[in-house]
C-alpha positions as CSV (number, residue, x, y, z in Angstrom):
1,M,0.0,0.0,0.0
2,S,1.3,3.5,-0.8
3,F,2.3,5.6,2.1
4,V,0.9,8.8,0.5
5,S,-2.1,8.5,-1.8
6,V,-3.8,11.5,-3.5
7,Q,-7.1,10.5,-5.0
8,N,-9.2,12.6,-7.4
9,L,-8.1,15.9,-5.8
10,H,-9.8,19.1,-7.0
11,K,-9.0,22.7,-6.3
12,R,-10.5,25.9,-7.6
13,Y,-10.0,29.6,-6.9
14,A,-12.8,32.1,-7.6
15,G,-14.2,29.8,-10.3
16,S,-10.8,29.1,-11.9
17,T,-9.6,25.5,-11.8
18,V,-6.1,25.1,-10.3
19,F,-6.1,21.3,-10.8
20,D,-8.8,18.8,-11.4
21,D,-8.7,15.0,-10.7
22,I,-5.1,14.8,-9.5
23,N,-4.1,11.2,-8.6
24,C,-0.6,10.1,-7.4
25,E,1.0,7.6,-5.1
26,I,4.2,7.9,-3.0
27,A,6.0,5.0,-1.3
28,Q,7.3,5.3,2.2
29,G,10.9,6.7,2.3
30,E,10.6,7.9,-1.3
31,F,11.9,11.3,-2.4
32,V,9.4,12.7,-5.0
33,T,9.7,16.0,-6.8
34,L,6.8,18.1,-8.2
35,L,8.4,19.8,-11.2
36,G,6.8,22.3,-13.5
37,P,6.5,25.9,-14.6
38,S,5.1,28.7,-12.4
39,G,1.4,28.5,-12.1
40,C,1.1,24.8,-12.9
41,G,-0.4,24.0,-9.5
42,K,2.5,22.3,-7.8
43,S,2.8,24.6,-4.8
44,T,-1.0,24.6,-4.3
45,L,-1.0,20.8,-4.3
46,L,1.8,20.8,-1.7
47,R,-0.2,23.3,0.5
48,C,-3.4,21.1,0.1
49,I,-1.4,18.1,1.4
50,A,-0.1,20.2,4.3
51,G,-3.6,21.5,5.1
52,L,-2.8,25.1,4.6
53,T,-5.1,25.3,1.6
54,P,-8.6,23.6,1.7
55,V,-9.5,21.2,-1.1
56,D,-12.8,21.2,-3.1
57,G,-12.9,17.5,-3.6
58,G,-11.0,14.2,-3.3
59,R,-8.9,12.5,-0.6
60,I,-5.4,12.7,0.7
61,L,-4.3,9.6,2.5
62,L,-1.2,9.4,4.7
63,D,-0.5,5.9,5.9
64,G,-4.1,5.1,5.3
65,Q,-5.5,8.1,7.2
66,D,-7.6,10.7,5.3
67,L,-6.0,14.0,6.0
68,V,-8.7,16.3,4.5
69,P,-10.8,16.7,7.7
70,I,-7.7,16.9,10.0
71,S,-6.2,20.3,11.0
72,P,-2.6,21.1,9.7
73,Q,-1.2,20.9,13.3
74,K,-2.4,17.3,13.7
75,R,-1.3,15.9,10.3
76,G,2.2,15.0,11.4
77,I,3.7,16.9,8.5
78,G,6.8,19.1,8.4
79,M,7.1,21.9,5.9
80,V,9.9,24.1,4.7
81,F,9.1,27.2,2.7
82,Q,11.0,29.3,0.2
83,S,11.1,32.1,2.8
84,Y,12.8,30.9,6.0
85,A,10.0,32.2,8.2
86,L,12.3,32.3,11.2
87,F,11.5,34.3,14.3
88,P,14.0,37.1,14.3
89,N,13.9,37.6,18.1
90,M,14.7,33.9,18.8
91,S,18.0,32.2,18.7
92,V,18.7,29.2,16.3
93,E,18.0,26.8,19.2
94,Q,14.8,28.6,20.2
95,N,13.6,28.6,16.6
96,V,14.2,24.9,16.2
97,A,12.6,24.1,19.5
98,F,9.4,26.1,18.8
99,G,7.5,23.2,17.4
100,L,8.4,21.0,20.3
101,R,7.2,23.6,22.7
102,M,3.9,23.7,20.9
103,Q,3.8,19.9,21.3
104,K,4.6,20.3,25.0
105,V,7.7,18.1,24.8
106,P,9.5,18.0,28.2
107,T,12.4,20.5,28.4
108,E,15.3,18.0,28.6
109,D,13.9,15.8,25.8
110,S,13.5,19.0,23.7
111,R,17.1,20.1,24.3
112,Q,18.4,16.7,23.3
113,R,16.4,16.5,20.1
114,V,17.4,20.1,19.1
115,R,21.0,19.3,19.7
116,E,20.7,16.1,17.6
117,V,19.0,17.9,14.7
118,L,21.3,20.9,14.7
119,D,24.3,18.5,14.5
120,L,22.5,16.7,11.6
121,V,22.3,20.0,9.6
122,E,25.8,21.0,10.7
123,L,24.8,23.9,12.8
124,G,25.6,22.6,16.3
125,T,28.0,25.5,17.0
126,F,25.4,28.1,15.9
127,A,22.7,27.4,18.5
128,S,23.0,30.7,20.3
129,R,23.1,32.9,17.1
130,Y,20.1,34.9,15.8
131,P,18.8,34.8,12.2
132,H,20.4,38.1,11.3
133,Q,23.8,36.7,12.2
134,L,23.4,33.8,9.6
135,S,23.8,33.5,5.9
136,G,20.9,32.5,3.6
137,G,22.0,28.9,3.4
138,Q,22.3,28.7,7.2
139,C,18.9,30.2,7.7
140,Q,17.4,27.6,5.3
141,R,19.1,24.8,7.3
142,V,17.6,26.2,10.5
143,A,14.2,26.0,8.8
144,L,14.9,22.4,7.8
145,A,16.0,21.5,11.3
146,R,12.8,23.1,12.7
147,S,10.8,20.7,10.5
148,L,12.9,17.7,11.2
149,V,12.9,18.0,15.0
150,T,9.2,17.3,15.3
151,R,9.9,13.9,13.6
152,P,7.2,14.3,10.9
153,R,5.7,11.4,9.0
154,L,6.0,13.4,5.8
155,L,8.3,16.3,4.8
156,L,7.2,18.9,2.3
157,L,9.7,21.3,0.7
158,D,8.3,24.3,-1.2
159,E,11.1,25.6,-3.4
160,P,13.4,26.0,-0.4
161,L,16.6,26.6,-2.5
162,S,15.4,29.1,-5.1
163,A,16.5,32.2,-3.2
164,L,20.1,31.0,-2.7
165,D,23.1,31.4,-5.0
166,A,24.2,28.5,-7.2
167,R,27.1,27.2,-5.1
168,I,25.1,27.2,-1.8
169,R,22.1,25.7,-3.5
170,K,24.1,22.8,-4.9
171,H,25.7,22.1,-1.5
172,L,22.3,22.3,0.4
173,R,20.4,20.1,-2.0
174,E,23.1,17.4,-1.5
175,Q,22.8,17.8,2.2
176,I,19.0,17.6,2.1
177,R,19.1,14.4,0.0
178,A,21.7,12.9,2.4
179,I,19.6,13.7,5.5
180,Q,16.5,12.3,3.8
181,R,18.2,9.0,3.0
182,E,19.7,8.8,6.5
183,L,16.3,9.3,8.1
184,G,14.3,7.3,5.5
185,L,11.9,10.2,5.5
186,T,9.1,10.4,2.9
187,T,9.6,13.7,1.1
188,L,7.8,15.8,-1.4
189,F,9.8,18.5,-3.0
190,V,8.5,21.3,-5.2
191,T,10.8,23.1,-7.8
192,H,10.7,24.6,-11.2
193,D,14.5,23.8,-11.6
194,Q,15.0,20.7,-13.7
195,E,18.5,20.2,-12.5
196,E,17.4,20.0,-8.9
197,A,14.6,17.5,-9.9
198,L,16.9,15.3,-12.0
199,T,19.7,15.1,-9.4
200,M,17.7,14.7,-6.2
201,S,14.6,12.6,-6.9
202,D,13.7,9.0,-6.8
203,R,10.7,9.9,-8.9
204,I,9.5,13.1,-10.6
205,F,5.9,14.2,-11.2
206,L,6.0,16.7,-14.1
207,M,3.1,19.1,-13.9
208,N,1.5,21.4,-16.5
209,Q,-1.7,23.4,-16.3
210,G,-3.0,21.5,-13.3
211,R,-2.2,18.0,-14.5
212,I,0.6,15.5,-13.9
213,V,1.6,14.9,-17.5
214,Q,4.4,12.4,-16.8
215,S,5.8,10.6,-13.8
216,G,8.9,8.4,-13.5
217,D,12.5,8.4,-12.6
218,A,14.9,11.0,-13.8
219,E,16.3,8.9,-16.7
220,T,12.8,8.1,-18.0
221,L,11.7,11.7,-18.0
222,Y,14.9,12.9,-19.6
223,T,15.2,10.2,-22.3
224,A,11.5,9.4,-23.0
225,P,9.3,12.5,-22.8
226,V,5.7,11.7,-23.5
227,D,4.8,14.9,-25.3
228,V,6.1,18.2,-26.7
229,F,5.7,20.0,-23.3
230,A,7.8,17.3,-21.5
231,A,10.5,17.4,-24.2
232,G,10.6,21.2,-24.0
233,F,10.7,21.4,-20.3
234,I,13.2,18.6,-19.5
235,G,16.6,19.2,-21.0
236,N,17.2,21.3,-24.1
237,Y,15.7,19.2,-26.8
238,N,15.7,20.2,-30.4
239,L,12.0,20.1,-31.2
240,L,11.3,19.9,-35.0
241,E,8.1,20.1,-36.9
242,A,7.4,17.0,-39.1
243,D,8.4,18.7,-42.3
244,A,11.7,19.9,-40.9
245,A,12.4,16.5,-39.4
246,S,11.6,14.8,-42.7
247,R,14.0,17.2,-44.5
248,L,16.8,16.5,-41.9
249,L,16.5,12.7,-41.9
250,Q,15.5,12.4,-45.6
251,R,12.6,10.1,-44.8
252,P,8.9,10.7,-43.9
253,I,8.2,11.8,-40.3
254,N,4.6,12.2,-39.4
255,S,4.8,14.1,-36.1
256,R,7.1,16.4,-34.2
257,L,10.6,15.0,-33.5
258,A,12.6,15.6,-30.3
259,I,16.4,15.2,-30.5
260,R,18.7,15.7,-27.4
261,P,21.6,18.1,-28.2
262,E,24.1,15.7,-26.7
263,A,22.9,12.9,-29.0
264,I,24.4,14.8,-32.0
265,S,28.1,14.6,-32.5
266,L,30.5,16.8,-34.5
267,G,33.5,15.3,-36.2
268,S,35.1,14.3,-39.4
269,D,33.2,11.1,-40.1
270,G,29.6,12.1,-39.8
271,E,27.1,11.5,-42.6
272,L,25.6,15.1,-42.5
273,D,27.2,18.3,-43.6
274,A,26.6,21.2,-41.2
275,L,27.4,24.9,-40.9
276,I,28.5,26.3,-37.5
277,C,26.3,29.4,-36.9
278,G,27.6,30.2,-33.4
279,H,28.3,28.8,-30.0
280,S,27.9,29.5,-26.2
281,L,30.3,28.3,-23.5
282,L,28.4,26.6,-20.6
283,G,31.4,25.7,-18.5
284,N,32.2,22.0,-19.3
285,V,29.9,22.0,-22.3
286,I,30.0,24.0,-25.5
287,R,26.6,24.5,-27.1
288,Y,26.8,25.0,-30.9
289,R,24.1,26.4,-33.1
290,V,24.3,24.6,-36.5
291,E,22.4,24.4,-39.7
292,V,21.9,21.2,-41.5
293,R,19.8,20.9,-44.7
294,G,18.1,24.1,-43.8
295,V,17.2,23.0,-40.3
296,A,18.6,24.8,-37.2
297,L,19.9,22.5,-34.4
298,V,21.5,22.8,-31.1
299,V,24.5,20.5,-30.4
300,D,26.2,20.0,-27.0
301,V,29.8,18.8,-26.8
302,L,32.2,18.5,-24.0
303,N,34.6,21.4,-23.6
304,R,37.8,19.4,-23.8
305,S,40.2,22.0,-25.2
306,A,40.1,25.5,-26.7
307,A,42.0,24.1,-29.7
308,D,38.9,22.0,-30.5
309,L,36.6,25.0,-30.8
310,H,34.7,25.4,-34.1
311,A,34.3,28.9,-35.2
312,A,31.2,30.4,-36.8
313,G,31.1,29.8,-40.5
314,K,33.1,26.6,-40.4
315,R,31.6,23.5,-42.1
316,V,31.7,20.2,-40.1
317,S,30.3,16.8,-40.4
318,L,27.6,15.7,-38.1
319,R,26.2,12.4,-36.8
320,I,22.8,11.9,-35.0
321,D,22.4,8.9,-32.7
322,P,19.3,7.1,-34.2
323,T,18.4,5.6,-30.8
324,A,17.9,9.2,-29.4
325,L,15.2,10.2,-31.9
326,R,11.8,10.5,-30.3
327,E,8.5,11.4,-32.0
328,V,6.2,13.4,-29.7
329,A,2.7,14.6,-30.0
């Protein structure tokens, strides 16, 4: 039996449907990401599960218990928001202990649990500091500790890393994933960042316009998008109309074609003649813009050496991995 089960969930605001008939299942100990563009309904779904937003129909089961009629405080759920929502007049230790105080946990037990969770998020030496004395990443770890210390049955994370710079965000997502695995904590994570979703998740629910359009592990979503939206949102696919795809491959193609940029190689032994139109340096990857048979393509190659760089206007040969071609509706 699934640990979390969302069944036929409906939500509307002022007559406008946010999502309709949402169904999904999450196993115990699983890390699942809700991924999608702004306005697709992913944060609203998270808030409905937390009890912060009422639903208009359907059920939310947690370990077999229907949460819909239960108040947020009694659901056994921890939630971390994009904004840290820390009390500025409380120390780190006091912020983390706040939920335990509401639960009337004995003082000594509370102190022990706070010490344990602060060590878990590597903030044991910061217990007496106040939020204004911390960096953004440290504040977010305090918010995480505050959710973990209550020992929730389910942890919800609503874009907790989006306000942080890239280096801190990468470190913190690795830390969150390590803690989640160590505790075996069932976690639902919301983001619009595909890299976060691909690197952190056991499974991904890709949402668009209030629907879960595809679910699966990172490899499945990246290599086998079910439609044009999935192909356009995950990765940087070349999306070609049927006539352009037919011209490129010199055979009839009856629907749109998706080609991953790294599935195209540049070299001296390719079967297609291509013109380099320009390039962008993306760190360890060089992204070329090329034209082949009147079709514009994006090609990603490893940045091995500056000597291997192809200048605009140069003609090169190109090869497309036939196993990477995917027709999408």
